[in-house]
N, C-alpha and C positions, 0 to 999 in steps of 0.2 A: 556494452552500451554504457554511456556516461550517466551520471546522476541527472536528475531533472534540472531544467533551467530555473533560475531564481523566481521568475514570474510564474512558472508552473507550480513551484512549491508554495508561493504566495496564494495562488488560486485555490489550491487544496486547503490551505490554512483558512482562507476566507470562507470557503464552502462549509467546512466543519464548524466555523464560528456561527454559522446560521442556525445550528442546532443548539440554541441558547440553553435549553433545559439540560441537555447532555453536558455541555461545557461548564455552565455555572454550577451545576450540582457537583462537579468533580473537584472544585476548588483549584483548578489549574488556571494559571494566568495565560494571557495571550502569548507572552514570550515563551512560556513553558510549552504551550501547544505548538508554536512555530518550531521550537527546538525538537519536539517529538516528530514533526513532519520531516525535518531535515535528517534526523537520526534514522528514521525508518527508511527513507529514500537511500541514505548511505548504506544501510544494512542490506537492502535489496540489491543494490549495485554490487556490493562486496560478495554477496552470496548467490548471485545469479547462476553461476556455473553449478553450484551444489543443487540449486532448485531444479535446474534443467536435468541434471544427472539423476535426480529422484524419479523422473518420469521414465517408465520402462519402455524398452524398444518393443515394437516398431513405432509406437506413438511419438517418442522423442525425435526420431528422424523424420517423421512424416507430418507432424503438426507444425504450423507456422508459429512464430513467436507471438503474434497477437492472439492466436487461439490458445496457446499455453497460458498467456496472461489472463484470458477470459476464464479458463478453467480455475486458475488460482484465485481469481476474484470471486467466483461462485463458491468455491470451497471455503474461503475466508468468511464470506457473507453468511453462509449456512452455519458455520462453526461459531462465529462470534457476534453476529448481528441479530440473532433472534430476539425479538421483544424490544428492540431499540426503537 
C-alpha cells in the first residue's frame, strides 16, 4: 500500500489542528505537526509488513486489511489517548 495522498495527509493535519489545546500546549508549530503526520504515514507504510507479521495466525490470514487497521486503531487509542 502506498503512503496517503497529500490531501489525506492535509485532512489529518487539519483535523488534529482542531484540538487547539492539545496542539498549542505542545509548542509544536503547524509545520512541525505536518512533518509529524508525513513521517508517521511514511513509517506505517515502511513497516506495514512487520505490523501484519505481528498478528498471529490464523487471524493474520483471515482478517481483512480494514479489520486489522481497526484493531490497530483501537489498540493505539486505548494505549495512548486515555485522558486526551
